[in-house]
C-alpha positions as CSV (number, residue, x, y, z in Angstrom):
1,M,0.2,0.0,0.0
2,D,1.1,3.3,-0.8
3,P,2.0,5.1,2.6
4,E,0.7,8.4,1.3
5,I,-2.7,7.1,0.6
6,P,-5.0,7.2,3.8
7,Y,-7.2,4.3,2.5
8,L,-7.3,1.4,0.0
9,L,-10.6,1.4,-1.6
10,L,-11.7,-2.1,-2.0
11,T,-14.9,-1.4,-3.7
12,P,-16.3,-1.6,-7.4
13,G,-15.9,2.3,-7.8
14,P,-14.9,4.7,-6.9
15,L,-11.6,2.8,-6.3
16,S,-7.9,3.4,-5.6
17,T,-6.2,5.4,-8.5
18,S,-2.5,6.0,-9.1
19,R,-0.5,8.9,-8.1
20,T,-0.1,10.0,-11.7
21,V,-3.9,9.7,-12.6
22,R,-4.6,12.0,-9.6
23,E,-1.8,14.4,-10.7
24,A,-3.2,14.7,-14.1
25,M,-6.1,16.8,-12.4
26,L,-3.7,19.5,-11.4
27,H,-4.2,21.4,-14.9
28,D,-7.0,23.8,-15.6
29,Y,-8.6,23.8,-19.0
30,S,-11.6,25.7,-20.6
31,T,-14.2,23.5,-22.2
32,W,-13.6,25.5,-25.5
33,D,-9.9,25.0,-25.5
34,V,-8.9,23.3,-28.7
35,D,-6.1,21.3,-26.9
36,Y,-8.5,20.1,-24.4
37,N,-11.3,19.0,-27.1
38,A,-8.3,17.0,-28.9
39,Q,-7.8,15.1,-25.7
40,V,-11.6,14.4,-25.6
41,N,-11.3,13.1,-29.1
42,E,-8.4,10.9,-28.3
43,I,-10.2,9.4,-25.4
44,R,-13.1,8.7,-27.9
45,Q,-10.8,7.0,-30.3
46,R,-9.0,5.1,-27.6
47,L,-12.4,3.7,-26.1
48,V,-13.5,2.4,-29.5
49,R,-10.2,0.6,-30.1
50,L,-10.6,-1.0,-26.5
51,A,-13.8,-2.2,-27.5
52,T,-13.0,-3.6,-30.8
53,V,-9.6,-4.2,-32.4
54,E,-7.5,-3.9,-29.0
55,S,-10.0,-5.7,-26.8
56,G,-8.2,-9.2,-26.6
57,A,-11.5,-10.8,-27.3
58,D,-11.6,-13.7,-29.9
59,E,-13.8,-11.7,-32.4
60,T,-13.3,-8.1,-33.1
61,G,-15.6,-5.5,-34.9
62,Q,-14.4,-2.7,-37.2
63,P,-13.7,0.7,-35.5
64,E,-15.4,2.6,-38.2
65,D,-18.7,0.7,-37.3
66,Y,-18.6,2.1,-33.6
67,T,-18.6,5.4,-32.1
68,T,-18.3,6.7,-28.5
69,V,-20.2,9.4,-26.5
70,L,-19.1,10.9,-23.3
71,M,-21.8,11.9,-20.7
72,Q,-21.3,14.0,-17.6
73,G,-22.3,12.6,-14.2
74,S,-22.2,9.0,-12.5
75,G,-22.5,5.8,-14.4
76,T,-26.2,5.6,-13.8
77,F,-26.5,8.9,-15.7
78,S,-25.2,7.3,-18.8
79,V,-27.5,4.1,-18.5
80,E,-30.5,6.6,-18.1
81,A,-29.2,8.5,-21.1
82,T,-29.1,5.5,-23.2
83,I,-32.5,4.0,-22.1
84,G,-34.1,7.3,-22.6
85,S,-32.5,8.0,-25.8
86,V,-32.0,4.9,-28.1
87,I,-35.6,3.3,-27.6
88,P,-38.1,4.6,-30.2
89,P,-41.6,6.1,-29.1
90,D,-43.1,2.9,-30.0
91,G,-40.5,0.7,-28.7
92,K,-40.4,-1.7,-25.8
93,L,-37.6,-2.7,-23.5
94,L,-37.0,-6.1,-22.0
95,V,-34.7,-5.9,-18.9
96,I,-32.8,-8.8,-17.3
97,S,-32.4,-8.4,-13.6
98,N,-30.7,-10.5,-11.1
99,G,-29.5,-7.8,-8.8
100,K,-30.1,-4.2,-7.8
101,Y,-28.3,-2.7,-10.7
102,G,-30.4,-4.6,-13.2
103,A,-33.5,-3.4,-11.2
104,R,-32.3,0.1,-11.5
105,V,-32.3,-0.1,-15.3
106,A,-36.0,-1.4,-15.0
107,E,-36.8,1.6,-12.7
108,I,-35.4,4.0,-15.2
109,T,-37.5,2.5,-17.8
110,R,-40.5,2.9,-15.6
111,R,-39.7,6.5,-14.7
112,L,-39.3,7.3,-18.5
113,N,-42.8,5.7,-19.3
114,I,-41.2,3.3,-21.6
115,P,-43.0,-0.2,-22.1
116,L,-41.2,-2.7,-20.0
117,V,-40.9,-6.3,-19.7
118,E,-38.7,-7.2,-16.5
119,Y,-37.2,-10.7,-16.5
120,I,-36.3,-11.3,-12.9
121,Q,-33.9,-13.9,-11.7
122,P,-32.8,-14.7,-8.1
123,E,-29.6,-12.7,-7.2
124,V,-27.6,-15.7,-7.1
125,S,-28.5,-17.2,-10.5
126,P,-27.7,-16.3,-14.0
127,P,-30.5,-15.7,-16.3
128,D,-31.9,-19.0,-17.8
129,L,-31.4,-18.7,-21.7
130,G,-34.2,-20.8,-22.5
131,E,-36.6,-18.7,-20.5
132,L,-35.2,-15.6,-22.2
133,Q,-35.7,-17.0,-25.6
134,D,-39.4,-18.0,-24.7
135,K,-39.9,-14.4,-23.5
136,L,-38.7,-12.8,-26.6
137,N,-40.9,-15.3,-28.8
138,A,-44.0,-14.5,-26.7
139,D,-43.7,-10.6,-27.4
140,P,-43.2,-9.4,-30.8
141,D,-43.3,-5.9,-29.5
142,I,-40.1,-6.1,-27.8
143,T,-37.4,-3.8,-29.6
144,H,-34.5,-3.7,-27.3
145,V,-32.8,-5.9,-24.4
146,A,-30.7,-4.8,-21.7
147,M,-28.7,-6.5,-19.2
148,V,-25.9,-5.9,-16.6
149,H,-22.8,-7.7,-17.4
150,C,-21.3,-7.8,-14.0
151,E,-24.0,-7.6,-11.4
152,T,-21.8,-6.1,-8.3
153,T,-24.8,-6.6,-5.9
154,T,-23.2,-10.1,-5.5
155,G,-20.3,-10.2,-8.1
156,M,-22.3,-12.2,-10.5
157,L,-20.8,-12.3,-14.0
158,N,-23.8,-12.7,-16.4
159,P,-23.4,-14.6,-19.8
160,A,-23.4,-11.3,-21.9
161,A,-22.2,-13.0,-25.1
162,E,-24.7,-16.0,-24.9
163,V,-27.5,-13.6,-24.2
164,G,-26.4,-11.2,-27.1
165,R,-26.4,-14.1,-29.6
166,I,-30.1,-15.0,-28.7
167,V,-31.1,-11.1,-28.8
168,K,-29.5,-10.8,-32.3
169,Q,-31.2,-14.2,-33.5
170,A,-34.6,-12.4,-32.3
171,G,-33.6,-9.3,-34.4
172,K,-33.4,-7.2,-31.2
173,I,-31.2,-4.2,-30.2
174,Y,-28.9,-5.2,-27.3
175,I,-27.8,-2.7,-24.6
176,V,-25.0,-4.0,-22.2
177,D,-24.4,-2.3,-18.9
178,A,-20.6,-3.0,-18.7
179,M,-20.2,-0.4,-15.9
180,S,-18.1,-2.6,-13.7
181,S,-16.5,-4.9,-16.3
182,F,-15.3,-2.9,-19.3
183,G,-11.7,-2.7,-19.1
184,G,-11.3,-5.5,-16.7
185,Y,-12.6,-8.2,-19.0
186,P,-11.6,-8.9,-22.6
187,M,-14.7,-8.2,-24.8
188,S,-15.6,-6.7,-28.0
189,M,-18.9,-5.3,-29.3
190,E,-19.0,-8.0,-31.8
191,S,-18.2,-10.8,-29.3
192,L,-21.1,-9.6,-27.1
193,S,-23.3,-8.8,-30.1
194,A,-23.8,-5.4,-28.4
195,D,-25.4,-2.3,-29.9
196,Y,-24.5,-0.3,-27.1
197,L,-22.3,-0.9,-24.2
198,I,-22.2,1.6,-21.3
199,S,-19.4,2.1,-18.7
200,S,-18.0,4.7,-16.4
201,A,-14.5,6.5,-15.9
202,N,-14.0,5.3,-12.3
203,K,-14.3,1.5,-12.9
204,C,-11.8,-0.9,-14.4
205,I,-10.1,1.8,-16.4
206,E,-9.0,3.2,-13.1
207,G,-10.0,7.0,-13.5
208,V,-11.9,9.3,-11.2
209,P,-15.7,9.8,-10.9
210,G,-17.2,12.3,-13.1
211,F,-18.5,11.0,-16.4
212,G,-19.7,7.8,-18.1
213,F,-19.4,6.8,-21.7
214,I,-21.4,5.0,-24.2
215,I,-19.8,3.0,-27.1
216,A,-22.4,2.6,-29.9
217,N,-23.3,1.1,-33.1
218,R,-22.9,4.2,-35.2
219,K,-25.8,3.4,-37.7
220,H,-28.1,2.6,-34.7
221,L,-27.1,5.7,-33.0
222,E,-27.8,7.9,-36.1
223,A,-31.3,6.6,-36.2
224,T,-32.1,7.8,-32.7
225,Q,-32.5,11.5,-33.5
226,G,-35.4,13.1,-31.7
227,W,-36.2,10.2,-29.5
228,A,-34.7,11.4,-26.2
229,R,-36.9,12.0,-23.5
230,S,-34.6,14.6,-21.8
231,L,-32.6,17.7,-22.9
232,S,-29.5,16.8,-20.7
233,F,-29.6,13.3,-21.4
234,D,-30.1,13.4,-25.3
235,L,-27.4,10.9,-26.4
236,H,-27.7,11.7,-30.1
237,D,-27.2,15.4,-29.6
238,Q,-24.3,14.8,-27.2
239,W,-22.6,12.7,-29.9
240,Q,-23.5,14.9,-32.8
241,E,-21.7,17.9,-30.8
242,M,-18.8,15.8,-30.2
243,E,-18.7,14.8,-33.8
244,K,-19.0,18.3,-35.4
245,N,-17.1,20.3,-33.1
246,Q,-14.0,18.1,-32.5
247,G,-14.6,16.8,-29.1
248,K,-16.7,19.7,-27.5
249,W,-19.3,18.7,-25.0
250,R,-22.9,20.3,-25.2
251,Y,-22.6,21.7,-21.5
252,T,-19.9,22.2,-19.1
253,S,-17.7,19.1,-19.0
254,P,-15.7,17.7,-16.0
255,T,-12.3,18.9,-17.4
256,H,-10.0,17.7,-14.8
257,V,-11.6,14.2,-14.5
258,V,-11.2,13.9,-18.5
259,L,-7.6,14.6,-18.0
260,A,-7.3,12.0,-15.3
261,F,-9.3,9.4,-17.5
262,L,-6.9,10.0,-20.5
263,Q,-3.9,9.2,-18.2
264,A,-5.7,6.1,-17.0
265,L,-6.2,5.1,-20.5
266,K,-2.4,5.5,-21.1
267,E,-1.6,3.5,-18.1
268,L,-3.9,0.8,-19.0
269,A,-2.0,0.5,-22.3
270,A,1.2,0.6,-20.6
271,E,0.3,-2.3,-18.3
272,G,-0.3,-4.5,-21.3
273,G,-3.9,-3.7,-22.2
274,I,-7.2,-5.2,-20.9
275,P,-5.6,-8.9,-21.1
276,A,-3.0,-7.9,-18.6
277,R,-5.3,-6.1,-16.4
278,H,-7.7,-8.9,-16.4
279,A,-4.9,-11.1,-15.4
280,R,-3.9,-8.8,-12.3
281,Y,-7.7,-8.6,-11.4
282,T,-7.9,-12.4,-11.5
283,E,-4.9,-12.8,-9.3
284,N,-6.4,-10.4,-6.8
285,Q,-9.6,-12.3,-6.7
286,Q,-8.3,-15.8,-6.4
287,T,-5.7,-14.7,-3.8
288,L,-8.4,-13.3,-1.8
289,V,-10.9,-16.2,-2.0
290,T,-8.3,-18.6,-1.2
291,G,-6.9,-16.8,1.8
292,L,-10.6,-16.2,3.2
293,R,-11.4,-19.8,2.7
294,K,-8.3,-20.8,4.8
295,L,-9.5,-18.5,7.4
296,G,-13.0,-20.3,7.4
297,L,-15.1,-17.6,5.6
298,K,-17.5,-18.6,3.0
299,M,-18.3,-16.9,-0.4
300,L,-21.8,-16.4,-1.5
301,L,-21.5,-17.4,-5.2
302,S,-20.1,-20.6,-6.8
303,D,-16.8,-20.1,-8.3
304,D,-18.2,-20.9,-11.8
305,C,-20.3,-17.6,-11.8
306,H,-18.3,-15.4,-9.9
307,S,-16.7,-12.3,-11.4
308,V,-13.0,-11.2,-10.7
309,I,-14.5,-7.6,-10.1
310,I,-16.0,-8.0,-6.6
311,T,-16.3,-10.9,-4.1
312,S,-19.5,-11.2,-1.6
313,I,-18.6,-13.0,1.6
314,I,-21.1,-14.4,3.9
315,Y,-21.0,-13.0,7.6
316,P,-19.4,-15.3,10.1
317,D,-21.7,-17.5,12.0
318,S,-20.8,-15.6,15.3
319,D,-22.9,-13.4,17.6
320,R,-19.7,-11.3,17.9
321,F,-19.7,-10.4,14.6
322,H,-21.2,-7.0,13.7
323,F,-20.5,-5.4,10.3
324,Q,-20.3,-1.9,11.3
325,D,-17.8,-2.8,14.0
326,F,-15.8,-4.8,11.6
327,Y,-15.9,-2.2,8.9
328,D,-14.7,0.6,11.2
329,R,-11.9,-1.6,12.6
330,M,-10.8,-2.5,9.0
331,K,-11.2,1.3,8.0
332,S,-8.9,2.3,10.9
333,K,-6.2,-0.1,9.4
334,R,-6.6,1.6,6.1
335,F,-9.0,-1.0,4.3
336,V,-12.3,0.3,3.2
337,L,-14.6,-2.4,2.4
338,Y,-18.1,-2.5,0.7
339,P,-21.3,-3.4,2.6
340,G,-23.8,-5.7,0.7
341,K,-27.2,-7.2,1.6
342,V,-28.9,-9.7,-0.7
343,S,-32.2,-11.1,-0.1
344,Q,-31.0,-14.5,1.0
345,S,-27.8,-13.8,3.0
346,D,-26.0,-11.2,5.0
347,T,-22.9,-10.5,3.2
348,F,-20.0,-7.9,2.9
349,R,-18.1,-7.2,-0.3
350,I,-14.4,-6.7,-1.2
351,G,-13.7,-5.2,-4.7
352,N,-10.7,-6.6,-6.5
353,I,-10.1,-3.9,-9.0
354,G,-8.5,-0.6,-8.9
355,H,-4.7,0.3,-8.4
356,V,-4.6,-2.9,-6.0
357,F,-2.2,-5.7,-6.3
358,V,-1.5,-9.1,-5.0
359,D,0.6,-8.0,-2.2
360,D,-2.3,-5.7,-0.9
361,I,-4.6,-8.7,-1.1
362,H,-2.2,-10.7,1.1
363,L,-2.0,-8.0,3.6
364,L,-5.6,-7.6,3.5
365,V,-6.3,-11.3,4.3
366,K,-3.8,-10.9,7.3
367,T,-5.8,-8.0,8.4
368,I,-9.1,-9.6,8.3
369,R,-7.9,-12.5,10.4
370,K,-6.4,-10.1,12.9
371,T,-9.5,-8.0,13.1
372,L,-12.0,-10.9,13.6
373,E,-9.6,-12.2,16.4
374,E,-9.9,-8.8,18.0
375,M,-13.6,-9.0,17.9
376,G,-13.5,-12.5,19.4
377,V,-15.1,-13.9,16.3
378,T,-14.0,-17.8,16.0
379,L,-13.9,-19.3,12.7
380,S,-13.6,-23.1,11.6
381,P,-11.1,-23.3,9.0
382,P,-11.5,-26.4,6.7
383,E,-9.4,-29.3,7.4
C-alpha cells in the first residue's frame, strides 16, 4: 500500500487510483480549448479501439462501425441517457435483472414511461437462456434488451455474449451495462453482439468519478435523432456535438476528470492492455478467495459464476460479528470494504479492482484475520 494514501478502496468504484492519474487533474482547461477537446477526441478513439480491435477478445469489430459518446455524471446517468434516448417512441424494453443494478435499469425505464418487460432472476442465479428465448418469442413488441454484465450486488458475471446471440437471433437491439467490467474483461462489441455498451470513468480503467461513456453502433445511434426523453440526457445530440465540434461537450464538461481518464487509459496500455489488467484482477480475486477460505469464511456465489470484479463474503456465524464494528476496525487499518445485503444472506463485499495488487490482497487477508480475532469471532477453517 502507498503510505501517502490514507485508505485502500476495495469497492467496485470509486476505487483506488495511481498517483499519476490524480496528478493529471492539476491542470486547468477551458471547455472551449482546442487542446482540451483534442484530448476528448483521443479518449473517444481509444475507447472504440478498446471495444474492438484492442480488446483481446476472440472476435473483433471494425472501429469505423462504432463511435463513443461521453456523458457527464455518474455511470447511472449514462445508463439513463441510453435508455431514454435509443428506444423509439413505439419501442419496448426487456430488462434482465438479477440484482439491484438490473432493477435500477428497470426503474429508469418505468420512470421514463417506456413499455417494459422485466425478466427477474434470483440474485445468485444467472439468467436462464431458454426462458429468455421464450419471453422474446412471446412478445413481438419487444424492440430492445438490456442486461448488466457484472452485477456487483453479488459479483455475478452474467453470460453477456450468450444472451447477445439470442437477442440478435430475435432481431432485437442489445444494450449491455458493462459498468464494472469494461476494461477488466476482454470483450468486444461483436463478441457480445452489443449495439450499445455503457461504462464509467471510475471503474476498471481506473480513472476518477465524473463521467460515463457509451460505445455505440454508429448506424443505430444515427437513427435515434429526436427520440430522447430529456434535454440534458439526449445521447444523439451529445454525440453530434462531439462529432461536429471536435470533442466539445454540449454543456460544461468535467475537465479535470477527463484529463485523469486519459492518463488512466495510457496507464492501461502501458500495463499491457485489457488482457494484462484482467490477469491482475484475476490474481487479486483468486488470492482473496483462497485466503478467506483458509480462514473459514464462505463466499456467496459458486466459483463458476463469480466475476473477478467484486467478491461477496457471507457474514461469519458468530454473535460477536457486527458488520459496522468490523468495517470501522478495517477502516482504521486503512482498508475500506463494501457492505452488501442480498435477500437470502447477509454479506459484505470486497472489490478486487483499481490500483490494487496481490501484495495488497495478502496484507488484506492477514488484517481480516487479525480484526476478527480482536472482535472475538472464532472461525472453523477447513481441514
